Residue, then its C-alpha position, 0 to 999 in steps of 0.5 A: m500500500s502506498t501512502r500519499i504525502f503532500l508536504s513537509v520537516a521541522v522548522t520551529i517558528f516562534v510567533t511574536t505579537l506584531f502583525y505585518g502584512v495582514p490580509k485586507s479582508l481580515e482587518a475588520q475581523e476581531a483576532s478572537t475569532l481567528a487563530l491562524s491565517g495568511m496568504v498563499s502565493a507562488q512565483d508564477e501566481t501572486k494569489l493562489e486560490g484553492v490550496l488546501v492548508t492543513a494544520r495538525l497539533d503536535g501529538a494530536a490524532h486529528s488534523v484540520t484543513v481550510v482552503s485559500n479563497e480567490d484572494g489567496e487567503y486562508s483562515f483557521p477559526r479559533s473554534h477549530l485550533q486550540p493553542g499549541r504547536y502545529t505542523l502545516q501542510v498543503r495540497a495543491a496539484g503541481y506545487d509543494l510548500e517552499t517558504l514560510i513567511h512571518r514578518q520580515a523573516v523567511f524560512n525555507c522548509t518542507d515541514c513547517e511548524v507554527e505556534v498558535e497562541s490563545d489570545r493572538l492571531t498568528i499570521i503566516d504567509l505560505q509561498l509554494r514552488k513547482t513540484a519536482d514529482l507531479a506523479a506523486q500528487l495525481t489521483s487515480l482519475e488524473w492518471v486515467m486522464s493522462a494515459p493514452g489509449t482507446p475508451e475500451q482500454k481506459d474502461s479496462l484500466v478503471r474497471q479492473v485495476v482502479n477497483c483495487g484502490f482499496c490498497h493503492t492508487l494507480e500511481r503504484v501501477m504506473r511506476t512499475r517496470y513490468t513488461a506485458e509478459q511479466w504483467v500476465p501472472v500479476i493480473k491473474r494473481m490479483a484477480t484472486y485477491h480480496p480484502d479480508f476486512t482486517g486491514s491486510v490482503r490475502i489470497q481468496k480463491w473465488a471458485g468459478y468466478f473467473s476463467s483463466d483468461d477473462m476478468w470480471w469485465n470480459v477483459s482479456v488478460n493479455d490485452l490488459a497486460d499489453y496496455l499496462a506495459s504501454i503506459n508504465l515505465s517498462t520502456s522509459d525512465t519517464w512517462t511518454y505522455p504529459l501528466k494532467t491535473l484537475p483544476r484547483p477548487k474555486g469559488d464556493s468549493t473553497q468554503m469548507i473546513v475538513t477535520v480528519y480523525d485517525i482511528p485509534r485501532q490500526p489497521s482498520v477497515i471503516h466501511d460505514l458510519d452513522v450519526d446520532s441525534k447528539g452528533n456522535v459518530w458511530y462506525g463499524n470496524t470490519g474484521h474486529d468485534y466492536i463498534g466505535r463512537l467518536d465524540p467530535k466535541t472532544a475528539m475522543f474515541t470509545e470502543y464497545a465490544a460486539p458479540n461474535f455470531s459468525s459461523p462458516g458459510a453464514s456471512a454474505f462475505q464468506f469466501p471458500g477456504a477463508p476463516p469466518v468474517v467478523g465485525l459490522m459492515d453497515v451501521q444504522v442509528d434508529p430514532d431512539d439512538k440505538v445502533w444497529g448492524v449485521i453481525q457477520g453471521p445469521k443475526l441482526a444486532r442492536f446496541d443500546p448506548e445507555t445500558l451498554t447491552w446488545d440485543s440480537f434478532d434471529i434470521s430464518p434458517g438458510q437466510s442471510p441478512g446480507a450486510f446493509l440495512a435500510p435507514f429506520r425513519q419512522f418505522r419499527t421494521v428493519w429492511t436488509h439488502s438481501g430482501l428481508r424485513v424484520n418486525v422489531a416488536t414481534g420478531k417476525v421475518d418477511v422473506f422476499n425472494w426478489q430474484k424469483d421472476a427477475p429478467a434474464g441475466p445476472h443480478t446482484g442487489y447491493v443496497l436497499d432503502r424504503d419509501s414512505q409506505d415501507n416499500g423496499y428499493l434495491t440497487d441491482y448492478g447485475r454482474m460488474g461491467y455487464e449490461g443489467s443495471y436496475i432499481v428494484r421495487i419490493e411491495a411491502e404488503t404483497g411482496e410483488v417485485k418490479f424491475y426498472p432498468t436504469p437509463t444508462s445500461e452499465a451504470f453499476p448503481r451502488r448506494g443511495y438514499i430516498d428523500s422526503a418526496d420518495r425519490f431514490w437518489f443513487s450513484e452510478f459507479f461506472g456511469d459517472k452520474i448521480g441518478m434519481f428514480d421517482t418512486r411515485t412517477e416511476e421516472f428516472k433522471e440522471f446528472p453527469v458528474p464533472h469528470q469521467y471515471s470519477a467513480p461516484y459511490y453514494a448519494r445522500p440528500d441533506r436537509n436543504g435538498d442538495i445531494w452529496s456523493s463521494s468520488n473514489g477516483s478523484d478524492r473529491l466530494f460532489r454536491l448536486n443542486p437537483d433544481t439546476g443540475e450544478i455540481l460543486e466539487y470539494l477536494m479532500p486533503v487525503y487520498y480516500d475510499a469512501r463507501k458512505v456519505v452521512t449528513d449530521p442532523s444536529a449540526d448548525r451548518i451543513t456537515v457531511w461525514l465520510p468513512n475512509k477505508n484506505t487510511s483508517q480515518l473518519i472525515r468531517v466536512e463543514i460547509l461555510e455558507 
């Protein structure tokens, strides 16, 4: 696994109380509201907009990031930085931090430490230089943009190789020196890899899933090997094509504060999270028998042991020859702030934070609950993505065989939500990369099942959420769109994201009706205005693989949470409006 580093060493700067060069827009503000601010510039640009500036307190397990505005100014509010010594980092494609300027003093550095005081505003200007290693800064999407090749070749690159982004980005692939012949055994070996949900990777043979020559998407192993050898460093010390970058954030996309929290237990695989009515964040750590809670007010983590109901063959993610998978994958908080999940086995589980006790609900023999639960809303039933509905009061389990009369072809249900009548809606991506993408409706009263093909045939719909108007918003992972299915009119609408191969993974409305979606190809968070179709992109300070997007109902401003599988982190994004 490769780690992205966007900056930095250790030059200590002792900040005095004299303020020179204060940005004009800050002059009218009281120093009590801001802890740290300054200007960002470079030799070729006197004002750099869209530079992510990250501050991490010495010894802290979280960092805070802000973005420079159109005047090149960055500002950290005092509410987010306590007094102490901080290391500053930047993320700006094509640039590294070179000098730090305080008053007339100029410090050359790669890691820059500053002292934040309790009662005074610290003013530090940052000067950037052109990077000597642009390749180390590219996202997977930017690698796909840069690489030559036909649409079919790029599709194979994204669908077969980028899917391995659980462990690394395309940078690792592009830096290899494998010839086509050397790539063939590597590809065949990688086809049998699957995360074991403990933060490492081991070989898991998916018996009967792959042929010896064809991959998931009917891509020839030899063809893929030839293509990879043509775009890596097998024939040259440098890439034979120019490296391209996405534009830096601008305008409204700079108006955010991002806090990244490191999970105490490492390594971890944080697949899902949810937020309770008090703003606490609950998460499952797949592969470990516990659930975790983060209190953002104190940045404190607490772990609660979870029962292990696992048994061989019972898990939705059980692979031949592999030990039983443990831990919670999905986490859902109900209206009473109790935390639900699927213990990787035959049971649903509920945790009461007040009594610190667990309840479990048996599933019918031979029935797997799958891994994901529908949000609770006002109902006292629990829907699972395998087509089960559990009455919490009585324990009655309704089993809906939603594939019984399905159209011809493979079908794979991924996530389920419910409308205002408690009818279930599934995303069905068929078999990865083939035609056959549907939204599936399950009538709660009759069990009738209806399939609605998505307008984009190979959309590969992943995860979504039903809003208050019974519209099912979902991501199109390979379609590069945010989709909407109106459950009342049975009509679709699609909104293309700004860049092909962005790989949107989730779609979730906030309280204002905007739709949020993660981009696992570009390290960006999308915000869709469904009335205008406009999509804003918010660049994250870390390389991430976010499988879920959750909005915090208790926050004063729009606040979005993301679990980061790749780096064992929780990410909070606060929108400044």
